[in-house]
GUTI-330281 format. One record per residue: residue number from 1; residue in one letter; x negated, y negated, z negated of N, C-alpha, C in turn. Coordinates in steps of 0.2 Angstrom, whole numbers, plus 5000, padded with zeros to 4 digits. Each point is the difference from the previous one (the first is absolute). Last residue first. Layout:
% residues N
[pt NUM; A; [X; Y; Z]; [X; Y; Z]; [X; Y; Z]] ...
% end
This chain:
% residues 245
[pt 245; X; [5144; 4993; 5049]; [5004; 5002; 5005]; [5000; 5004; 5007]] [pt 244; X; [4984; 4991; 4981]; [5002; 5005; 5001]; [5006; 5003; 5005]] [pt 243; X; [4991; 4977; 4997]; [4996; 5004; 5003]; [4999; 5009; 5003]] [pt 242; X; [5015; 4983; 4986]; [5004; 5003; 5005]; [4994; 5002; 5006]] [pt 241; X; [4999; 5000; 4975]; [5006; 5001; 5004]; [5002; 5002; 5008]] [pt 240; X; [4977; 4988; 4989]; [5003; 5008; 4999]; [5006; 5003; 5003]] [pt 239; X; [5000; 4977; 4998]; [4993; 5001; 5006]; [5002; 5007; 4999]] [pt 238; X; [5010; 4990; 4984]; [5005; 5002; 5007]; [4996; 5000; 5004]] [pt 237; X; [4990; 5001; 4979]; [5003; 5003; 5000]; [5006; 5003; 5008]] [pt 236; X; [4986; 4984; 4996]; [4993; 5003; 4999]; [5008; 5007; 5002]] [pt 235; X; [5010; 4979; 4992]; [4995; 5000; 5009]; [4997; 5006; 5002]] [pt 234; X; [5008; 4997; 4976]; [5007; 5000; 5004]; [4996; 5001; 5008]] [pt 233; X; [4985; 4995; 4985]; [5000; 5006; 5000]; [5007; 5002; 5004]] [pt 232; X; [4993; 4979; 4999]; [4995; 5002; 5001]; [5001; 5008; 5002]] [pt 231; X; [5015; 4985; 4986]; [5001; 4996; 5007]; [4996; 5005; 5005]] [pt 230; X; [4998; 5005; 4978]; [5005; 5000; 5002]; [5003; 5000; 5005]] [pt 229; X; [4981; 4989; 4993]; [4998; 5006; 4997]; [5004; 5004; 5005]] [pt 228; X; [5003; 4977; 4995]; [4997; 5002; 5008]; [4998; 5008; 5000]] [pt 227; X; [5013; 4991; 4983]; [5003; 4999; 5004]; [4999; 5004; 5006]] [pt 226; X; [4987; 5000; 4981]; [5004; 5004; 4997]; [5006; 4999; 5007]] [pt 225; X; [4983; 4984; 4996]; [4996; 5003; 4999]; [5008; 5009; 5004]] [pt 224; X; [5006; 4977; 4993]; [5001; 5002; 5006]; [4996; 5007; 5001]] [pt 223; X; [5005; 4996; 4979]; [5006; 4999; 5004]; [4997; 5000; 5004]] [pt 222; X; [4981; 4998; 4988]; [5003; 5008; 5000]; [5007; 4998; 5005]] [pt 221; X; [4993; 4981; 4998]; [4993; 5004; 5001]; [5006; 5007; 5002]] [pt 220; X; [5008; 4982; 4986]; [5001; 5000; 5010]; [4997; 5004; 5003]] [pt 219; X; [4997; 4999; 4974]; [5005; 5005; 5006]; [5004; 5000; 5004]] [pt 218; X; [4978; 4989; 4992]; [5000; 5007; 5000]; [5005; 5005; 5004]] [pt 217; X; [5006; 4975; 4998]; [4994; 5003; 5005]; [4998; 5006; 5002]] [pt 216; X; [5011; 4991; 4981]; [5006; 5001; 5006]; [4995; 5000; 5007]] [pt 215; X; [4990; 4998; 4979]; [5005; 5006; 5000]; [5002; 5000; 5004]] [pt 214; X; [4977; 4989; 5002]; [5005; 4997; 4997]; [5005; 5009; 5001]] [pt 213; X; [4973; 4999; 5002]; [5005; 5001; 5003]; [5007; 4995; 4997]] [pt 212; X; [4978; 5004; 4993]; [5002; 4996; 4999]; [5006; 4997; 5003]] [pt 211; X; [4983; 5023; 4993]; [5004; 4996; 5003]; [5004; 4995; 4999]] [pt 210; X; [4983; 5011; 4986]; [4999; 4996; 5005]; [5002; 5001; 5007]] [pt 209; X; [5008; 5011; 4979]; [4998; 4994; 4997]; [4996; 4995; 5007]] [pt 208; X; [5010; 5021; 5007]; [5006; 4993; 5000]; [4997; 4995; 4992]] [pt 207; X; [4985; 5013; 5017]; [5004; 5002; 4996]; [5005; 4998; 4998]] [pt 206; X; [4982; 4992; 5015]; [4997; 5010; 4999]; [5004; 5004; 4994]] [pt 205; X; [5003; 4983; 5025]; [5000; 4998; 4993]; [4999; 5011; 4996]] [pt 204; X; [4989; 4991; 5021]; [5006; 5003; 5002]; [5001; 4998; 4992]] [pt 203; X; [4983; 4989; 5015]; [5008; 4999; 5001]; [5006; 5002; 4995]] [pt 202; X; [4968; 4994; 4995]; [5009; 5006; 5001]; [5003; 4999; 5002]] [pt 201; X; [4981; 4987; 4993]; [5004; 4995; 5007]; [5005; 5010; 5003]] [pt 200; X; [4986; 4998; 4979]; [5002; 4991; 4997]; [5005; 5002; 5010]] [pt 199; X; [4994; 5022; 4988]; [4996; 4995; 5004]; [5005; 4994; 4999]] [pt 198; X; [4997; 5030; 4998]; [5004; 4994; 4999]; [4995; 4996; 4998]] [pt 197; X; [4998; 5024; 5011]; [4998; 4994; 4999]; [5004; 4995; 4999]] [pt 196; X; [5000; 5028; 4999]; [5004; 4995; 5003]; [4998; 4991; 4997]] [pt 195; X; [4989; 5029; 5007]; [5002; 4994; 4995]; [5001; 4994; 5001]] [pt 194; X; [5007; 5028; 5005]; [4998; 4990; 4999]; [4999; 4995; 4996]] [pt 193; X; [5005; 5025; 4998]; [4997; 5000; 5007]; [4999; 4997; 5001]] [pt 192; X; [5008; 5015; 4984]; [5000; 4990; 4998]; [4995; 5000; 5006]] [pt 191; X; [5018; 5022; 4996]; [4993; 4995; 5002]; [4998; 4995; 4999]] [pt 190; X; [5025; 5010; 4999]; [4995; 4997; 4994]; [4993; 4998; 5001]] [pt 189; X; [5020; 5003; 5017]; [4993; 5003; 4998]; [4997; 4995; 4995]] [pt 188; X; [5024; 5002; 5012]; [4999; 4997; 4997]; [4993; 5004; 4999]] [pt 187; X; [5018; 5001; 5019]; [4997; 5003; 4996]; [4995; 4995; 4996]] [pt 186; X; [5027; 4998; 5014]; [4989; 4999; 5002]; [4998; 5006; 4991]] [pt 185; X; [5020; 5008; 5021]; [5000; 5000; 4992]; [4989; 4997; 4998]] [pt 184; X; [5020; 4992; 5020]; [4995; 5007; 5000]; [5001; 4997; 4989]] [pt 183; X; [5014; 4986; 5015]; [4999; 5005; 5005]; [4994; 5005; 4998]] [pt 182; X; [5009; 4979; 4986]; [5005; 5003; 5002]; [5000; 5007; 5005]] [pt 181; X; [4980; 4993; 4989]; [5006; 5003; 4995]; [5006; 5000; 5004]] [pt 180; X; [4983; 4987; 5012]; [4998; 5008; 4997]; [5007; 5005; 4997]] [pt 179; X; [5003; 4973; 5003]; [5003; 5009; 5007]; [4995; 5002; 4997]] [pt 178; X; [4992; 4988; 4984]; [5009; 5000; 5000]; [5003; 5008; 5004]] [pt 177; X; [4976; 4990; 5000]; [5001; 5005; 4998]; [5009; 5001; 4997]] [pt 176; X; [4991; 4984; 5018]; [5000; 5007; 5001]; [5000; 5004; 4994]] [pt 175; X; [5005; 4979; 4995]; [5004; 5004; 5008]; [5000; 5004; 5001]] [pt 174; X; [4985; 4992; 4983]; [5004; 5001; 4996]; [5007; 5002; 5008]] [pt 173; X; [4979; 4992; 5001]; [4998; 5005; 4998]; [5007; 5004; 4998]] [pt 172; X; [5001; 4977; 5011]; [4999; 5004; 5005]; [4999; 5008; 4996]] [pt 171; X; [5011; 4977; 4991]; [4997; 5005; 5001]; [4997; 5007; 5003]] [pt 170; X; [5018; 4980; 5002]; [4993; 4998; 4998]; [4994; 5004; 4997]] [pt 169; X; [5020; 4996; 5021]; [4998; 5007; 4992]; [4994; 4995; 5000]] [pt 168; X; [5013; 4994; 5019]; [5002; 4997; 4995]; [4997; 5004; 4994]] [pt 167; X; [5000; 5006; 5021]; [4994; 4994; 5002]; [5000; 4997; 4992]] [pt 166; X; [5000; 5025; 5005]; [5005; 4994; 5000]; [4998; 4992; 5002]] [pt 165; X; [4983; 5021; 5008]; [5003; 4999; 4993]; [5004; 4993; 5001]] [pt 164; X; [4999; 5021; 5019]; [4996; 4995; 5000]; [5003; 4998; 4993]] [pt 163; X; [4996; 5019; 4995]; [5001; 4995; 5005]; [5006; 4998; 5007]] [pt 162; X; [5001; 5017; 4982]; [4996; 4995; 4995]; [5001; 4995; 5007]] [pt 161; X; [5006; 5021; 5008]; [5001; 4998; 4994]; [5001; 4995; 4998]] [pt 160; X; [4982; 5009; 5012]; [5008; 4999; 5005]; [5006; 4995; 4998]] [pt 159; X; [4979; 5010; 4989]; [4999; 4994; 5000]; [5006; 4996; 5010]] [pt 158; X; [4997; 5024; 4983]; [5003; 4992; 5000]; [5002; 4997; 5002]] [pt 157; X; [4986; 5018; 5007]; [5008; 5003; 5000]; [5005; 4991; 4996]] [pt 156; X; [4972; 5003; 5000]; [5004; 4996; 5005]; [5008; 5001; 5003]] [pt 155; X; [4988; 5005; 4972]; [5004; 5004; 5009]; [5002; 4994; 5003]] [pt 154; X; [4987; 4993; 4976]; [5007; 5001; 5004]; [5001; 5006; 5011]] [pt 153; X; [4985; 4983; 4971]; [5001; 5007; 5007]; [5004; 5002; 5003]] [pt 152; X; [4993; 4981; 4976]; [5004; 5004; 5005]; [4997; 5001; 5006]] [pt 151; X; [4993; 4985; 4982]; [5001; 5006; 4998]; [5002; 5005; 5007]] [pt 150; X; [4999; 4978; 5002]; [4992; 5002; 5000]; [5001; 5007; 4999]] [pt 149; X; [5020; 4989; 4999]; [5000; 5000; 5006]; [4990; 5005; 5001]] [pt 148; X; [5021; 5002; 4979]; [4992; 4992; 5004]; [5000; 5007; 5004]] [pt 147; X; [5020; 5003; 4988]; [4998; 5002; 5007]; [4996; 4991; 4998]] [pt 146; X; [5016; 5006; 4983]; [4996; 5005; 4999]; [4993; 4998; 5005]] [pt 145; X; [5020; 4985; 4991]; [5000; 5002; 5008]; [4994; 5002; 4994]] [pt 144; X; [5024; 4995; 4992]; [4990; 4999; 4996]; [4999; 5005; 5004]] [pt 143; X; [5020; 4996; 5007]; [4998; 4995; 4994]; [4991; 5000; 4999]] [pt 142; X; [5008; 5014; 5016]; [5003; 4994; 5003]; [4997; 4993; 4991]] [pt 141; X; [4995; 5024; 4997]; [4995; 4993; 5005]; [5002; 4996; 5004]] [pt 140; X; [5013; 5014; 4987]; [4996; 5000; 4995]; [4995; 4996; 5005]] [pt 139; X; [5017; 5010; 5012]; [5003; 4992; 4998]; [4993; 4999; 4993]] [pt 138; X; [4999; 5021; 5014]; [4999; 4991; 5004]; [5001; 4994; 4996]] [pt 137; X; [4985; 5019; 4995]; [5008; 5001; 4997]; [5001; 4993; 5004]] [pt 136; X; [4977; 5010; 4989]; [5003; 5002; 5004]; [5005; 4998; 5002]] [pt 135; X; [4978; 4990; 4985]; [5005; 5006; 5000]; [5005; 5001; 5009]] [pt 134; X; [4979; 4982; 4979]; [5002; 5002; 5007]; [5004; 5011; 5000]] [pt 133; X; [4996; 4979; 4986]; [5003; 5005; 5000]; [5005; 5004; 5004]] [pt 132; X; [4981; 4979; 4999]; [5007; 4998; 5004]; [5005; 5007; 4996]] [pt 131; X; [4980; 4997; 4991]; [5002; 4996; 4998]; [5008; 5002; 5006]] [pt 130; X; [4988; 5019; 5000]; [5003; 4997; 4992]; [5002; 4992; 4999]] [pt 129; X; [4989; 5010; 5018]; [5007; 5003; 5000]; [5005; 4997; 4994]] [pt 128; X; [4976; 4992; 5006]; [5006; 4998; 5004]; [5006; 5003; 4996]] [pt 127; X; [4974; 4999; 4986]; [5011; 5006; 5005]; [5001; 4997; 5004]] [pt 126; X; [4984; 4991; 4983]; [4997; 5005; 5003]; [5005; 5005; 5003]] [pt 125; X; [4993; 4971; 4999]; [5001; 5007; 4997]; [5001; 5007; 5006]] [pt 124; X; [4985; 4982; 4999]; [5003; 4998; 4992]; [5007; 5004; 5002]] [pt 123; X; [4974; 5003; 5010]; [5003; 4999; 4999]; [5006; 4997; 4995]] [pt 122; X; [4981; 4991; 5018]; [4999; 5004; 4991]; [5007; 5001; 5001]] [pt 121; X; [4992; 4990; 5020]; [4999; 5007; 4999]; [5001; 5002; 4995]] [pt 120; X; [5002; 4975; 5003]; [4992; 5005; 5000]; [5000; 5007; 5002]] [pt 119; X; [5022; 4987; 5000]; [4994; 4999; 5002]; [4991; 5001; 5003]] [pt 118; X; [5019; 5018; 4989]; [5001; 4990; 4996]; [4996; 5000; 5008]] [pt 117; X; [5013; 5023; 4999]; [4992; 4995; 4998]; [5004; 4993; 5000]] [pt 116; X; [5016; 5028; 4996]; [4998; 4991; 4999]; [4991; 4997; 5001]] [pt 115; X; [5011; 5025; 5006]; [4998; 4996; 4996]; [5000; 4993; 5003]] [pt 114; X; [5016; 5021; 5010]; [4992; 4996; 5000]; [5001; 4996; 4994]] [pt 113; X; [5017; 5022; 5014]; [4996; 4993; 4996]; [4996; 4999; 4999]] [pt 112; X; [5014; 5009; 5020]; [4996; 5001; 4993]; [5000; 4995; 4995]] [pt 111; X; [5015; 5011; 5025]; [5000; 4992; 4995]; [4996; 5001; 4992]] [pt 110; X; [5010; 5013; 5027]; [4998; 5002; 4993]; [4998; 4992; 4996]] [pt 109; X; [5018; 5014; 5020]; [4996; 4994; 5000]; [4998; 4998; 4991]] [pt 108; X; [5011; 5020; 5014]; [4997; 4994; 5007]; [4996; 4994; 4996]] [pt 107; X; [4999; 5027; 4992]; [5004; 4993; 4996]; [4995; 4996; 5005]] [pt 106; X; [4989; 5020; 5000]; [5007; 5002; 4994]; [5005; 4994; 4999]] [pt 105; X; [4977; 4996; 5011]; [5001; 5011; 5003]; [5009; 4999; 4995]] [pt 104; X; [4984; 4981; 4992]; [5007; 4997; 5008]; [5001; 5009; 5002]] [pt 103; X; [4984; 4999; 4984]; [5009; 4998; 4996]; [5004; 5001; 5006]] [pt 102; X; [4977; 5000; 5005]; [5006; 5009; 4998]; [5004; 4996; 4996]] [pt 101; X; [4988; 4982; 5006]; [5003; 5007; 5006]; [5002; 5006; 4996]] [pt 100; X; [4992; 4984; 4984]; [5008; 4997; 5006]; [5002; 5006; 5005]] [pt 99; X; [4977; 5003; 4991]; [5007; 5000; 4994]; [5006; 4999; 5002]] [pt 98; X; [4981; 4992; 5014]; [5001; 5010; 4999]; [5004; 5001; 4994]] [pt 97; X; [4997; 4979; 5003]; [5003; 5000; 5006]; [4997; 5009; 5001]] [pt 96; X; [4993; 4988; 4981]; [5005; 5000; 5000]; [5002; 5001; 5005]] [pt 95; X; [4980; 4999; 4991]; [5002; 5009; 5001]; [5009; 4999; 4999]] [pt 94; X; [4982; 4983; 4993]; [4995; 5003; 5007]; [5007; 5006; 5002]] [pt 93; X; [5010; 4978; 4991]; [4997; 5004; 4997]; [4997; 5003; 5006]] [pt 92; X; [5007; 4975; 5005]; [5002; 5007; 4998]; [4993; 5004; 4997]] [pt 91; X; [5010; 4975; 4999]; [4995; 5003; 5001]; [4999; 5009; 5000]] [pt 90; X; [5010; 4972; 5007]; [5000; 5004; 4995]; [4994; 5006; 5002]] [pt 89; X; [5009; 4981; 5013]; [4995; 4998; 4991]; [4998; 5005; 5000]] [pt 88; X; [5018; 4998; 5018]; [4992; 5000; 5003]; [4993; 5000; 4995]] [pt 87; X; [5022; 5017; 5002]; [4998; 4993; 4999]; [4995; 4997; 5001]] [pt 86; X; [5017; 5022; 5010]; [4991; 4999; 4995]; [4999; 4992; 5000]] [pt 85; X; [5014; 5026; 5004]; [5002; 4990; 5002]; [4993; 5000; 4997]] [pt 84; X; [5006; 5022; 5016]; [4999; 4995; 4994]; [4999; 4993; 5000]] [pt 83; X; [5010; 5024; 5016]; [4997; 4991; 4999]; [5000; 5001; 4994]] [pt 82; X; [5000; 5021; 5014]; [5001; 4998; 4994]; [4997; 4993; 5000]] [pt 81; X; [5000; 5009; 5020]; [5001; 5005; 4998]; [5005; 4996; 4993]] [pt 80; X; [4989; 4984; 5019]; [4999; 5004; 4997]; [5004; 5006; 4997]] [pt 79; X; [4997; 4979; 5013]; [5000; 5004; 5004]; [5002; 5008; 4993]] [pt 78; X; [5002; 4970; 5003]; [4999; 5006; 4995]; [5001; 5009; 5002]] [pt 77; X; [5009; 4973; 5004]; [4991; 5003; 5005]; [5000; 5005; 4998]] [pt 76; X; [5018; 4991; 4988]; [5003; 5001; 5007]; [4995; 5004; 5004]] [pt 75; X; [4994; 4993; 4977]; [5006; 5003; 5002]; [5000; 5004; 5008]] [pt 74; X; [4990; 4980; 4993]; [4996; 5002; 5000]; [5003; 5006; 5001]] [pt 73; X; [5014; 4981; 5000]; [4995; 5003; 5005]; [4994; 5007; 5001]] [pt 72; X; [5015; 4994; 4980]; [5004; 5002; 5006]; [4995; 5000; 5007]] [pt 71; X; [4987; 4992; 4984]; [5000; 5003; 4996]; [5005; 5005; 5005]] [pt 70; X; [5003; 4979; 5002]; [4994; 4999; 4999]; [4998; 5007; 5002]] [pt 69; X; [5018; 4993; 4991]; [5002; 5002; 5007]; [4993; 5001; 5004]] [pt 68; X; [5002; 4994; 4976]; [5003; 5004; 5000]; [5002; 5003; 5009]] [pt 67; X; [4989; 4980; 4990]; [4996; 5008; 5000]; [5004; 5006; 5001]] [pt 66; X; [4997; 4974; 5012]; [5004; 5005; 4994]; [4998; 5007; 5000]] [pt 65; X; [4997; 4984; 5014]; [5000; 4994; 4996]; [5003; 5004; 4996]] [pt 64; X; [4992; 5006; 5023]; [5007; 5003; 4998]; [5000; 4993; 4989]] [pt 63; X; [4986; 5005; 5020]; [5001; 4995; 5000]; [5006; 4998; 4998]] [pt 62; X; [4975; 5015; 5007]; [5008; 4999; 5001]; [5003; 4993; 4998]] [pt 61; X; [4976; 5009; 5002]; [5001; 4989; 5005]; [5010; 5003; 5000]] [pt 60; X; [4985; 5022; 5001]; [4999; 4995; 4993]; [5005; 4995; 5004]] [pt 59; X; [4996; 5028; 4996]; [5005; 4997; 5008]; [4998; 4992; 4995]] [pt 58; X; [4984; 5024; 5001]; [5004; 4994; 4995]; [5006; 4995; 5007]] [pt 57; X; [4989; 5026; 4989]; [5003; 4994; 5007]; [5003; 4996; 4999]] [pt 56; X; [4981; 5019; 4992]; [5003; 4997; 4999]; [5006; 4994; 5005]] [pt 55; X; [4985; 5022; 5001]; [5005; 5000; 5000]; [5006; 4996; 4995]] [pt 54; X; [4981; 4996; 5012]; [4999; 5002; 5005]; [5010; 5003; 4996]] [pt 53; X; [4981; 4983; 4991]; [5000; 5008; 5002]; [5008; 5000; 5000]] [pt 52; X; [4986; 4980; 4992]; [4997; 5004; 5009]; [5004; 5009; 4997]] [pt 51; X; [4999; 4977; 4986]; [4997; 5009; 4998]; [5000; 5001; 5005]] [pt 50; X; [5003; 4976; 5000]; [4994; 5006; 4996]; [4999; 5007; 4998]] [pt 49; X; [5020; 4990; 5005]; [4996; 5001; 5006]; [4992; 5000; 4998]] [pt 48; X; [5013; 4992; 4981]; [5003; 5009; 5005]; [4997; 5002; 5007]] [pt 47; X; [4995; 4979; 4988]; [5000; 5007; 4995]; [5001; 5005; 5004]] [pt 46; X; [5008; 4979; 5011]; [4991; 5001; 5001]; [5000; 5009; 4995]] [pt 45; X; [5020; 4992; 4997]; [4998; 5003; 5007]; [4995; 5001; 5000]] [pt 44; X; [5005; 4987; 4981]; [5001; 5008; 4999]; [4997; 5003; 5010]] [pt 43; X; [4994; 4977; 4987]; [4995; 5004; 5005]; [5005; 5008; 4998]] [pt 42; X; [5017; 4978; 5001]; [4994; 4999; 4996]; [4994; 5006; 5003]] [pt 41; X; [5022; 4994; 5007]; [4997; 4994; 4998]; [4993; 5002; 5001]] [pt 40; X; [5022; 5015; 5007]; [4993; 4997; 4997]; [4997; 4997; 5003]] [pt 39; X; [5021; 5013; 5011]; [4996; 4992; 4999]; [4997; 5000; 4995]] [pt 38; X; [5010; 5019; 4999]; [5007; 4996; 5000]; [4995; 4992; 5000]] [pt 37; X; [4996; 5026; 5007]; [4994; 4994; 4997]; [5005; 4994; 5002]] [pt 36; X; [5001; 5033; 4998]; [5001; 4991; 5004]; [4999; 4994; 4997]] [pt 35; X; [4992; 5026; 5001]; [5000; 4994; 4995]; [5002; 4994; 5005]] [pt 34; X; [4997; 5026; 5000]; [5003; 4997; 5003]; [5000; 4993; 4993]] [pt 33; X; [4988; 5022; 5003]; [5001; 4999; 4996]; [5002; 4992; 5003]] [pt 32; X; [4998; 5029; 5007]; [5000; 4996; 4999]; [5001; 4994; 4995]] [pt 31; X; [4996; 5023; 4996]; [4996; 4999; 5006]; [5002; 4995; 5007]] [pt 30; X; [4993; 5009; 4972]; [5007; 4997; 5002]; [4995; 5000; 5009]] [pt 29; X; [4991; 5018; 4983]; [4997; 4997; 5003]; [5009; 4998; 5004]] [pt 28; X; [4993; 5007; 4974]; [5003; 5002; 5005]; [5000; 4997; 5008]] [pt 27; X; [4990; 4998; 4980]; [5000; 5006; 5001]; [5003; 5001; 5005]] [pt 26; X; [4992; 4973; 5001]; [5005; 5002; 4999]; [4998; 5009; 4997]] [pt 25; X; [4993; 4978; 5008]; [4996; 5005; 4998]; [5002; 5006; 4995]] [pt 24; X; [5009; 4980; 5014]; [4997; 5006; 5003]; [4994; 5003; 4997]] [pt 23; X; [5016; 4986; 4987]; [5001; 5004; 5004]; [4998; 5004; 5005]] [pt 22; X; [4990; 4985; 4984]; [5002; 5004; 4997]; [5007; 5006; 5006]] [pt 21; X; [4987; 4980; 5008]; [4996; 5006; 4998]; [5004; 5006; 4993]] [pt 20; X; [5012; 4980; 5009]; [4997; 5006; 5005]; [4998; 5004; 4998]] [pt 19; X; [5004; 4985; 4985]; [5007; 5002; 4999]; [4996; 5007; 5007]] [pt 18; X; [4987; 4984; 4990]; [4998; 5004; 4998]; [5007; 5004; 5001]] [pt 17; X; [4995; 4982; 5014]; [4994; 5005; 5002]; [5002; 5006; 4994]] [pt 16; X; [5016; 4983; 4998]; [5000; 5004; 5006]; [4996; 5003; 5002]] [pt 15; X; [5001; 4983; 4982]; [5003; 5007; 4998]; [5001; 5004; 5005]] [pt 14; X; [4994; 4978; 5003]; [4996; 4999; 4992]; [5002; 5007; 5000]] [pt 13; X; [5009; 4989; 5020]; [4997; 5001; 5000]; [4993; 5002; 4993]] [pt 12; X; [5026; 4993; 5010]; [4997; 5008; 4993]; [4989; 5002; 5003]] [pt 11; X; [5023; 4986; 5012]; [4993; 4998; 4997]; [4998; 5004; 4996]] [pt 10; X; [5016; 5015; 5011]; [5000; 4991; 5002]; [4998; 4995; 4993]] [pt 9; X; [5009; 5026; 5011]; [4995; 4994; 4998]; [5003; 4996; 5000]] [pt 8; X; [5008; 5027; 5000]; [5004; 4990; 5004]; [4992; 4996; 4995]] [pt 7; X; [5002; 5031; 5006]; [4998; 4992; 4998]; [5002; 4992; 5001]] [pt 6; X; [5002; 5033; 5001]; [5003; 4990; 5004]; [4997; 4996; 4994]] [pt 5; X; [4992; 5026; 5008]; [5002; 4995; 4997]; [5000; 4995; 5000]] [pt 4; X; [5005; 5025; 5008]; [4996; 4995; 5003]; [5000; 4994; 4992]] [pt 3; X; [4998; 5029; 5010]; [5001; 4992; 4993]; [4997; 4997; 5005]] [pt 2; X; [5007; 5026; 5009]; [4993; 4994; 5001]; [5005; 4996; 4996]] [pt 1; X; [5000; 5028; 4999]; [5004; 4994; 4999]; [4997; 4996; 5001]] 
% end
C-alpha cells in the first residue's frame, strides 16, 4: 500500500525542517509528501526545496489564505492508498507510519494519541487523548472533538466522501472525522505517535480554557456542521442508489 503525507504550509520556517526530517526518517517509508504552500513570505519554500528529494512534491504560490482549503488542495494531489495528515510545526515519532498502517488494515480511519510540546520542544502534557477525552462517537465528537488532523490517517476511499470541503466549515479534521463516523468505525490508537507543538501562532484552541468563541458561535457551528453532514450523506446515498440501478 502506498502512502501520501499531506502538509499545508504557511510561514513555517521555524519548524518545517524538524517535521520533514521526522517524516522522512520513519521506520516505514512514505511514498510521497505533498506540500501546498500558501504563499509563505519567509524561508519555508527554500527550506523545503533544499531537500531536493523526489518524494517531496511542493506546490508553491497558492493563494488560499486559509489552512483548510490549502490542505484540501494537497489532498486532491495525493496518489497514495493511505493518506496521512501533518502540520508544519509538529514532530512525528519514528514509528508512527508503521503503527498506523497496521491499524489501517482493520479500519478506514485511525487516530493516534500524542504528547504536547512547547516552542522549544519541551513536554507540556503527556496525552492528547486525556485532554479531549478522546473516543469514538458521533455526538460525543460533535460536542467535543477528538479528531486532530495531525494524528489522523485514512484510506483514500474517504476522499470522495469528504471532498470538496464545504465553504463554511471551520474545522477540516472534525469534518473528516464525523464523516468517518457515519460511514465506518474509526479506531483510536493509544500509541503516542506525534509531538504536537503549541505556540503563539496555533490556529486551533486546545480546550475550553483557550477557546474564546461565544456560546452562540459554538451552537451555530455545530448546527452548521450537522446540516452540512446531512446534506453530504444524503447526496452520497443518492449517488449510490442511482449507480446501482
